[in-house]
C-alpha positions in Angstrom: 111.3 137.1 107.3 107.6 137.5 107.8 107.7 134.9 110.6 110.5 136.8 112.2 108.6 140.1 112.0 105.7 138.4 113.8 108.0 137.1 116.5 109.7 140.4 117.1 107.3 141.6 119.8 107.7 138.3 121.7 111.4 138.4 121.5 111.5 142.0 122.6 109.4 141.5 125.7 111.3 138.4 126.6 114.5 140.4 126.4 112.9 143.0 128.6 112.0 140.5 131.3 115.5 139.0 131.3 116.9 142.5 131.7 114.6 143.2 134.6 115.6 140.0 136.3 119.2 141.0 136.2 118.3 144.4 137.6 116.5 142.7 140.5 119.5 140.6 141.4 122.1 143.4 141.1 119.9 146.0 142.9 119.1 143.7 145.8 122.8 143.0 146.2 123.6 146.7 146.1 120.8 147.4 148.7 122.2 144.7 150.9 125.5 146.5 150.9 123.8 149.6 152.2 123.1 151.6 149.1 120.3 154.1 149.3 117.4 153.3 147.1 116.9 157.0 146.4 120.5 157.4 145.3 120.3 154.3 143.1 117.3 155.7 141.3 119.1 159.0 140.6 122.3 157.3 139.3 120.3 154.8 137.3 118.6 157.5 135.3 121.6 159.7 135.0 123.4 156.8 133.3 120.4 156.2 131.1 120.3 159.9 130.1 124.0 160.0 129.2 123.6 156.8 127.0 120.3 157.5 125.3 120.4 161.3 124.8 123.1 161.4 122.1 121.2 158.9 120.0 118.0 160.8 120.4 119.5 164.1 119.4 121.1 162.6 116.2 118.6 160.0 115.1 115.4 161.9 115.9 116.5 165.3 114.6 114.2 165.3 111.6 111.5 163.2 113.2 110.9 165.0 116.5 107.7 167.0 116.6 107.5 170.4 118.2 107.4 170.4 122.0 104.1 171.8 123.4 103.0 172.5 127.0 100.6 169.5 126.9 103.4 167.1 125.8 105.8 168.5 128.4 103.3 168.0 131.2 102.9 164.4 130.1 106.6 164.0 130.1 106.9 165.3 133.6 104.1 163.0 134.8 105.8 160.0 133.1 109.1 160.8 134.8 107.4 161.1 138.1 105.3 157.9 137.9 107.9 155.3 137.1 111.4 156.6 137.6 110.6 158.3 140.9 107.6 156.8 142.6 107.5 153.3 141.3 111.2 152.6 141.5 111.6 154.0 145.0 108.6 152.1 146.3 109.8 148.9 144.5 113.3 149.1 146.0 112.0 149.9 149.5 109.7 146.9 149.2 112.7 144.8 148.1 114.6 146.0 151.2 111.9 144.5 153.4 111.7 141.3 151.5 113.8 139.6 148.8 114.4 140.0 145.1 112.3 136.9 144.4 109.4 138.1 146.5 109.5 141.5 144.8 109.6 140.0 141.3 106.6 137.7 142.2 104.5 140.6 143.5 105.1 142.4 140.3 102.9 139.7 138.7 99.9 142.0 139.6 101.2 144.5 137.0 99.4 143.0 134.0 96.2 142.9 135.9 96.4 146.5 137.0 97.5 147.6 133.5 94.5 145.7 132.0 92.0 147.4 134.4 93.4 150.9 133.7 93.6 150.3 130.0 90.0 149.1 130.1 88.9 152.2 132.0 90.6 154.6 129.5 89.4 152.5 126.6 92.8 151.4 125.3 91.6 147.8 125.9 88.2 146.5 124.7 86.3 144.0 126.8 83.3 142.0 125.7 81.9 140.0 128.5 80.5 137.4 126.1 83.9 136.9 124.5 86.2 134.0 125.7 89.3 136.2 125.4 87.7 138.9 127.6 86.5 136.3 130.1 90.1 135.0 130.3 91.4 138.5 130.9 88.9 139.1 133.7 89.6 135.8 135.4 93.3 136.3 135.1 93.0 139.8 136.7 91.1 138.4 139.7 93.4 135.4 140.1 96.5 137.6 140.0 95.4 139.7 143.0 94.3 136.6 144.9 97.5 134.8 144.2 99.6 137.8 145.3 97.7 138.1 148.6 98.1 134.4 149.4 101.7 134.6 148.5 102.2 137.4 151.0 100.3 135.9 153.9 101.2 132.2 153.6 104.3 130.0 153.5 105.1 126.4 152.7 108.1 124.2 153.8 111.6 125.1 152.8 113.3 123.6 149.7 117.0 123.4 150.1 118.7 124.1 146.8 122.1 125.6 145.6 123.7 127.8 148.2 120.7 127.6 150.7 121.3 123.9 151.4 122.3 123.3 155.0 121.7 126.9 156.1 119.1 128.0 158.7 117.0 131.1 158.6 119.2 133.3 160.7 122.4 132.1 159.1 121.1 132.8 155.7 119.9 136.3 156.3 117.5 136.3 153.4 115.0 133.7 154.5 113.9 135.2 157.8 111.3 137.6 156.4 108.5 137.9 159.0 104.8 138.5 158.1 104.9 142.2 159.0 107.8 142.8 156.6 106.2 140.8 153.9 102.9 142.8 154.1 104.8 146.1 154.3 107.0 145.2 151.3 104.0 143.8 149.3 102.0 147.0 149.8 104.9 149.2 148.7 105.5 147.1 145.6 101.8 146.9 144.7 101.5 150.7 144.9 104.6 151.0 142.8 103.0 148.6 140.3 100.0 150.8 140.1 102.2 153.8 139.3 104.1 151.6 136.8 100.8 150.6 135.1 99.8 154.3 134.9 103.1 155.0 133.3 102.6 152.3 130.7 99.1 153.7 129.8 100.3 157.3 129.7 103.3 156.3 127.6 101.0 154.7 125.1 98.9 157.9 125.0 101.9 160.2 124.8 103.4 158.2 121.8 100.3 159.2 119.8 101.2 162.9 120.0 105.0 162.5 120.4 105.8 159.4 118.3 109.6 159.4 118.7 110.6 156.6 121.1 114.2 157.6 121.6 113.5 161.3 122.4 110.6 160.2 124.7 113.0 157.9 126.5 115.7 160.6 126.8 113.2 163.1 128.2 111.8 160.6 130.8 115.3 159.7 132.0 116.4 163.3 132.1 113.4 164.6 134.0 113.5 161.4 136.2 117.0 162.3 137.2 116.1 165.8 138.2 113.0 164.8 140.1 114.8 161.8 141.7 117.6 164.1 142.8 115.2 166.4 144.6 113.7 163.4 146.4 117.1 161.9 147.3 118.5 165.2 148.6 115.5 165.4 151.0 115.5 161.7 152.0 119.3 161.6 152.5 119.7 165.0 154.0 122.8 165.1 156.2 124.2 161.9 154.8 126.6 162.8 152.0 128.2 159.4 152.2 125.1 157.9 150.7 126.2 159.4 147.3 129.6 157.7 147.4 130.4 155.2 144.7 133.3 152.8 144.3 134.2 150.0 141.8 131.7 147.6 143.5 128.2 146.2 143.2 126.6 149.6 143.8 128.2 151.1 140.7 127.4 147.9 138.7 123.8 148.0 139.7 123.4 151.7 138.8 125.1 151.3 135.4 123.3 148.0 134.4 119.9 149.2 135.5 120.4 152.6 133.8 121.4 151.2 130.4 119.2 148.1 130.2 116.2 148.8 132.5 115.7 152.5 131.9 117.3 153.5 128.6 116.6 150.3 126.5 113.5 149.2 128.4 111.6 152.5 127.9 112.6 152.6 124.3 111.8 148.9 123.5 108.5 148.9 125.3 107.5 152.1 123.5 108.1 150.4 120.1 106.2 147.2 121.1 103.4 149.3 122.7 102.7 151.0 119.4 101.8 147.7 117.8 100.6 145.5 120.6 99.4 147.9 123.4 100.5 148.3 127.0 98.8 145.1 128.3 100.9 142.9 126.0 104.1 144.5 127.2 103.3 143.7 130.8 101.8 140.2 130.2 105.2 138.5 130.3 106.2 139.7 133.8 105.9 136.2 135.3 109.0 135.2 133.2 111.0 137.7 135.2 109.9 136.0 138.4 111.2 132.6 137.3 114.6 133.9 136.3 115.0 135.9 139.5 114.0 133.0 141.6 116.7 130.7 140.2 119.4 133.4 140.0 118.7 134.7 143.5 119.0 131.2 144.9 122.5 130.9 143.3 123.8 134.5 143.7 122.0 135.8 146.8 121.3 132.5 148.6 117.7 133.3 148.9 115.4 130.5 150.0 112.6 128.8 148.1 109.5 127.1 149.5 107.5 124.1 148.6 103.8 123.7 148.3 102.2 120.3 148.9 102.0 119.4 145.2 104.1 122.0 143.3 107.4 123.7 143.5 106.9 127.4 142.9 110.1 129.6 142.6 109.4 132.5 145.0 109.6 133.4 148.6 106.8 132.2 150.9 104.6 130.6 148.2 102.3 127.7 149.2 100.5 125.4 146.8 97.3 127.4 146.5 98.9 130.7 145.5 101.2 128.8 143.1 98.3 127.2 141.3 96.5 130.5 141.1 99.5 132.4 139.7 100.2 129.6 137.2 96.6 129.6 136.1 96.7 133.4 135.7 99.9 133.1 133.5 98.2 130.5 131.3 95.1 132.7 131.1 97.2 135.6 129.9 99.1 133.5 127.4 95.9 132.1 126.1 94.7 135.6 125.2 98.0 136.6 123.8 98.5 133.6 121.5 94.9 133.1 120.5 94.5 136.8 119.8 97.5 136.6 117.5 96.0 133.6 115.8 99.0 131.5 117.0 97.2 129.1 119.4 94.8 126.3 118.9 94.6 125.0 122.4 96.2 126.1 125.7 96.1 123.9 128.7 98.2 123.2 131.8 100.3 120.9 129.7 101.3 123.4 127.1 100.1 125.1 123.9 100.3 123.9 120.3 100.7 127.2 118.4 100.1 127.8 114.8 100.4 130.8 112.5 96.9 131.1 111.2 96.4 130.3 107.6 99.9 129.3 106.9 99.5 126.0 108.8 103.1 125.9 110.1 103.3 124.7 113.6 105.6 125.7 116.5 105.4 124.6 120.1 105.1 126.8 123.2 105.7 124.7 126.3 104.5 125.6 129.8 106.4 123.5 132.4 104.9 122.9 135.8 107.0 120.9 138.2 104.9 118.6 140.4 106.2 116.5 143.2 104.6 113.7 145.3 104.3 114.4 149.0 
């Protein structure tokens, strides 16, 4: 039972990344069918509010502290940062690129979160410490890898549904440099807002320590604020609000339940114990899941570096190595900081649980090819 309790945060954030991956695939499919990203954001949080609010009212009845003006202002800011600004920019960026590209760019989130947490002193950094050096190196490598990924491209790898199709026939592969840059900038700005949301959520939980009620408030206020934005953006286009029994409805319901309702709640619980940087450190896992699933479901193309297959759009060898090294750097900090890791290298990590001496294995797989 003790071992399971130690593993709970890792299981929770892994579940979150799998949920985000599903959202990326479904949302991209809905956007491809012409759904407005502004409307998707509204419906998403309306669904989340309907699902989460009853539980918050009942379960947090005796736990909920008194609402103050300071707390309410934080709630308004939270609902504006992630539900409105981040998600609209993320979906707009996805429109210009692909689900895989968007998930890959989100890898800058842990770096941005770490820097902001450092600034507001939620994260401590000692330059002489190996853990702190790994964090700093990972932050720099993340930004460098994301820039290279945006600006460069290797040869095409034909897998699954993309085999035998050309760029124009596929429709998802012909992303030009201008669109990549525009999409990357939008997603990166969205990630900055998402990181600010994570930090502010961690701060708000100290004065309003009820995760369910906090989630319900964020979703409710996000619905209201998102509706205002959508009404302005889709003025004179009432058909944008139409829903049928199709991918658009599925995307709204799935993302509302799993990626707004459950995600805000779960990350709030994990954040209390591990902090905001830990919650965001596993975002590269989402990218891998999205890359494989988008190739199967959306027929998105993947590209090959000279020595390494990297599952994302427009990723050459150099950026792949940088992003893999950043992931390993983050994992080194996470596992060593928890006392679970003796040695982390490119071939994997032999993890232990401190004084107990029991051993489990955490494997990092890097696929290399000869060219």
